[in-house]
C-alpha positions, 0 to 999 in steps of 0.5 A: 858255080852255075851263073857266070858273073860279068866283070867290067873294069873302067868300061861301065861308063861307056855301056848303055843303061849301065845302071841295070847291068850286072857289072862289077868294077870291084870284083870283090865288092863283097869284102868290106873295107874294114878287112883291110885295117892294119892290126899294128898301130903307129906305136908298134902295138898289136890290136884285134878289130877282126874278131867282132865279125870273124869268130867261132860261130853258133849252130847252125852257122858253121862258118867258124872263121876265127882264123881270119883274125890271124891272116888277111887271106884275100883272094889274089884280085883283092890284094890291092884295096879298091875302097879308094874313098878311104884315101880321099882328102875331103877337107876343103869340100867339108869346110865349104858346107856350113853347119846350117846347110847340113842341118837343113839338108838332114832335117828334110825328109826324103822318105816322106813328102809334105803330105806324109806320102812315101816318096820312094814308093811313088817313084817306084810305082812309076818306075823309070825305064832305067830302074826296070831290070826286067823291062815289064813296065813295073817295079817287082822288087820291094817297095817301102811301106813303113809308116814310122808311126809307132805305138806304145808296143813298137807296132807301126801304124798307118795314118788311119791307125791300121797295122803295117805289120812292122815292129820296131825293136831296140838293140845293142848296136853292133860293134863299131859300124853302126855307132853314131860316132862312126858316121850314122844313126839307124834303126831296124824293123821286123815283120812276120808273114800274114799268117803270123798275125791271124788266129786259127779262124783267119782273123787278125789278132794282135795277141797272136802276132805278139806271142809269135814274135816272142816265139821267134825271139826265143828261138833266135836268142835261145832264151826264155821270153816273158809275155803278157798273160794269154790263154793257151787254149785260145791260141791253138792249144799250145803249151807255150810255157812247157808246164804240162798244162794248157792254161795261162801262160806268162812265158815262152819257154825256150825248149827245142830239142827234137831228138829228145822229142821236145818241140816248140810251136807257132800259134794261130794260123801260122800253127796250121801252116807249121803242121802242114809243113808250109812253115818251119821252126828251128832254133836260130833260124827265122821262119820263111817270109820274115822281113827286116827294114833297116834305115841308115840315116844322118846324125841329127843333134837335139837341143841338149846335144844328144844324137838322134835319127835324122829325117833324111835317110842315107839308105833303106835296106830290106831283107826277106827270107825267101826259102827254108834251108834245114840244118843239113842244107846249111851244113852241106853248103858250108862244107862246099864253100870251105872246100871251094875256098880250100881248092881255089883260094883266088876264085871270086865269089858269085853273087846272084841277083840284080837291082830289082829282085835284090841279091842272094846270100844263098842261105835263104835271104834276098837283100835290096836297098835304096840309096841317095842319088846326087840330089838326095832322093832315094833310088835303087841301089845297083848290082855292085852297090848291093853285092857290098851287102852280102859280105856281112850277111853271109860267110862270117861267124858272127851272124844269126841266120844272116842277121846282126840286130835282132839277136842283139835285141834289148832283153825282154826281161829288163828293157823298156817296153820289153825292148819293143820300141823305136829310137825316136821314142827312147834313145841310147842314153841309160842303156847299160853295157851288154854282158857277153857270154863270158861275163865281160862287158861287150863294149868295154871288151871291144875297146880293150881288144881293139885299142880303138872305137871303130874297125878302122881304128881311126875315131880320134874322138873315142881315142881322146875320150877313152884312152890316155896319153899312154894308150891306157883305158880311162877308168872313169869313162869305163865306169860311165860306160858300164851304165850308159853306152851313149857315152861311147856311141854318141858323136859330139855335135861337132863330130856329127856335123863333120861326118854328115858333110863328108857323107854328103860329099860321097852322095854328090859324087855318087861314088859308093862303089869306092866306099860309103864310109864318112872320112875326111882325111885320108886314113893311114890305119888301112892297108892300101895294098896287102899280100894275101898271105900276110899274117895279122900278128894275132896269135890267139883268136878271140871269141866274139860273144 
């Protein structure tokens, strides 16, 4: 590794202006707390919560880390679980917060002020010295600019009805972590670079942008994507449906096999950029300049008892693809990582970056984020808090070019508005269970394989609702889940308020480096310490897709 990483154990509080320091109290902050979950339950039954992340990968992701379903395989320094918040008893603190108080808190926006201005943007535009990493008097990182005003095609609009470039999409929430019943609501927006939004003459063209987004969707999902009828000649003469003619297309045909001389092309100005080599295209890779915005929020509950996005945001997470890596580049990097892990199993991974520039996953992406301060306003995450992001956005088999949500976008063939909408426009109710590649239903399979509804295997509400006294799944509940995932993913109003309160306690403590999971009682399903060579007991890896 080319850059030495500084570690500080119990010394951060004594250092001046530690907020800007690249210090780690937890040297393996990139290993998430879920990885410490016990695979054997209190009845001696074996379960596999690991497969959702650690699985055989799809090219060009060559991690193929399904062996981590079989053994914990931690570096030596990670054997003692550093996520101490999992073992805190917060019952008294949670009980001291009333339902009215927590509802008032989560329904007050910390993103918009009363005039509709973006609060964190204003704070960053007048950057405090303790946030200014390079001390040049300005914030050079990402500044939140989404307005969260979506039209009937999911496009974000400014107060004067202009396009911000962000587009919201609906997706199947990833297994466990981002189900409301496990602590948070969330949403994800995508934005492609300016050239993807302009025609060949350089003028903004919404049709060009929609077609380019559909092309990216086809490439990431490796599926054909239906679109509104378009004139291929007007978009640069690209045969989008691969019917051998330049005419009217109603489909983006996924047909990319360069070795067989089968190619795909962007349209508009992005086509010009691609032909000159300034932009690239490949299956399961996003083009340079792609951005994602991910807000993590508290759980609000409407009058019908349904979960919905809270106005208050826990985090605003941002990702941008800074540079292109070819398949060969990715192969070489993966091979080097595998060799280093084999030769030096206890060596700690180095994460490059800082709170202002963000941190790199070394695969072209940079990640930055804001999180609540003790008063509930959004502040930049420090280096250690950002390192936490990298463990999931690189180095595991489940991701597609660093991402989770967009590959799980609701199908353009069947979803409302082709899947381009925000959860505020329509929620999770009525979305059917997702089919895996083997034909089994994904959320049902997760319950069967994990024996629980979260990675910590600690969600008692799901256990009570979906499992009987003999730990067998309830057929009636599974039948409802088949056509409506909200029966599994949603929290009861009582649980939602409890989780909101538990997280607010962590906010007041500012103890994020010890864990961000909203727990009330100490978890008994998680190892406090585990030998690195310990086997999970699982014999046969499970494919996660």
